[in-house]
Every structure is written in C-alpha cells, then in structure tokens.
C-alpha positions as a printed NumPy array, in Angstrom:
array([[ -9.181,   5.129,   9.454],
       [-10.089,   8.799,   8.364],
       [-12.116,   7.14 ,   5.635],
       [-14.214,   5.315,   8.505],
       [-14.594,   8.13 ,  10.666],
       [-16.24 ,  10.466,   7.246],
       [-18.252,   7.739,   6.639],
       [-19.565,   6.973,   9.741],
       [-20.325,  10.342,  10.203],
       [-22.516,  11.007,   7.235],
       [-24.309,   7.341,   7.735],
       [-24.477,   7.748,  11.53 ],
       [-28.713,   7.883,  11.117],
       [-28.767,   5.12 ,   8.794],
       [-26.018,   2.776,  11.052],
       [-28.55 ,   3.509,  14.265],
       [-31.96 ,   3.201,  12.81 ],
       [-30.406,  -0.481,  11.366],
       [-28.147,  -1.673,  14.502],
       [-28.944,   0.777,  17.688],
       [-26.986,   3.545,  19.152],
       [-24.283,   0.581,  19.928],
       [-23.431,  -0.444,  16.371],
       [-19.676,   0.659,  17.437],
       [-19.493,  -0.202,  20.837],
       [-16.223,   2.37 ,  20.809],
       [-13.821,   3.975,  18.33 ],
       [-11.459,   1.032,  18.171],
       [-13.886,  -0.682,  16.299],
       [-14.134,   1.606,  13.818],
       [-12.968,  -0.881,  10.966],
       [-16.974,  -2.892,  11.315],
       [-18.095,  -0.131,   9.547],
       [-17.622,  -1.982,   6.393],
       [-18.863,  -5.303,   7.209],
       [-22.047,  -3.246,   8.438],
       [-22.155,  -1.398,   5.559],
       [-22.293,  -4.711,   3.785],
       [-24.407,  -5.657,   5.619],
       [-27.183,  -2.915,   4.544],
       [-26.555,  -3.544,   0.843],
       [-26.776,  -7.053,   1.51 ],
       [-30.435,  -6.738,   3.254],
       [-31.887,  -4.313,   1.004],
       [-30.684,  -6.365,  -1.782],
       [-32.385,  -9.231,  -0.261],
       [-35.353,  -7.299,   0.719],
       [-35.825,  -5.945,  -2.322],
       [-36.275,  -9.364,  -4.292],
       [-38.683, -10.683,  -1.723],
       [-40.674,  -8.051,  -2.463],
       [-40.437,  -8.516,  -6.291],
       [-39.559,  -5.086,  -6.99 ],
       [-36.225,  -6.065,  -9.301],
       [-36.487,  -8.577, -12.218],
       [-34.207, -11.283, -12.029],
       [-30.666, -10.364, -13.574],
       [-31.423,  -7.141, -12.566],
       [-29.01 ,  -4.987, -10.7  ],
       [-29.464,  -3.348,  -7.466],
       [-28.241,  -0.617,  -6.509],
       [-27.578,   0.315,  -2.409],
       [-28.079,   3.911,  -0.986],
       [-25.338,   3.509,   1.319],
       [-22.811,   1.896,  -1.124],
       [-23.227,   5.251,  -3.315],
       [-22.94 ,   7.456,  -0.49 ],
       [-19.862,   5.475,   0.906],
       [-18.345,   5.862,  -2.403],
       [-18.964,   9.637,  -2.261],
       [-17.189,  10.253,   0.46 ],
       [-14.055,   7.972,  -0.784],
       [-14.758,  10.333,  -4.28 ],
       [-14.168,  13.679,  -2.289],
       [-11.129,  12.094,  -0.032],
       [ -9.468,  11.064,  -3.035],
       [ -9.803,  14.351,  -4.525],
       [ -8.733,  16.633,  -1.801],
       [ -6.439,  14.336,  -0.052],
       [ -5.786,  11.566,  -2.895],
       [ -2.017,  12.695,  -3.487],
       [ -0.865,  12.6  ,   0.054],
       [ -2.644,   9.008,   0.694],
       [ -0.898,   7.475,  -2.186],
       [  2.84 ,   8.557,  -1.061],
       [  1.307,   7.167,   2.81 ],
       [  0.543,   3.855,   0.591],
       [  3.469,   3.524,  -0.855],
       [  6.146,   4.325,   2.432],
       [  3.536,   1.558,   4.093],
       [  4.368,  -0.803,   1.298],
       [  8.246,   0.254,   1.319],
       [  8.291,  -0.071,   5.055],
       [  6.544,  -3.577,   5.021],
       [  8.534,  -5.111,   2.211],
       [ 11.429,  -3.665,   4.228],
       [  9.783,  -5.921,   7.206],
       [  9.647,  -9.036,   5.631],
       [ 13.431,  -9.265,   4.714]])
C-alpha cells in the first residue's frame, strides 16, 4: 500500500489529467492505481501506433510505467530488506492459515 501511495503522490497530476480529480474516490480504492497505470500505458501505445509514431513490432515505452518503476526501485533500495522480511512472514502466516 505504501508503494501505491508513493506512486499516487508522484503521478497525481497525470492521473487527474487522464481521469479527473475523482480518479480515486477514497483511500480504500488505492489499489485501482495498478489498473489506471495499465490503462494509461495501453492508451499511449495505441495512440502512438494510430499516429504512425512507431514501426510495426517496435517496442513502445510508457513514461508512466518508467516513473512507477523508478518509485519501486527507490523504495526497494531504501526498504528492500524489511519488505522481504515482511513478505516472508506474510507467506509463512498464509501457509499456516491453510493448514
């Protein structure tokens, strides 16, 4: 959730530009950012192809996806070890819950 909040904070202006100020009605909907990022990236790729800005088979890179990757990279550099430990504990807890 922390990563999603960081992405929202960095890219808020773009989300507002594409989806209006109500792109996330409340904090409980923050996981929808993943879908919104995908939607923006897919739309940008379609527009680039339709405008003839890319050759057939050429890879299209989305600025918003790169920006999200930068946020994730910075987060993992700062909090990676703690995040891994938390994920391991979560996985162990989930495995026990299934027994």
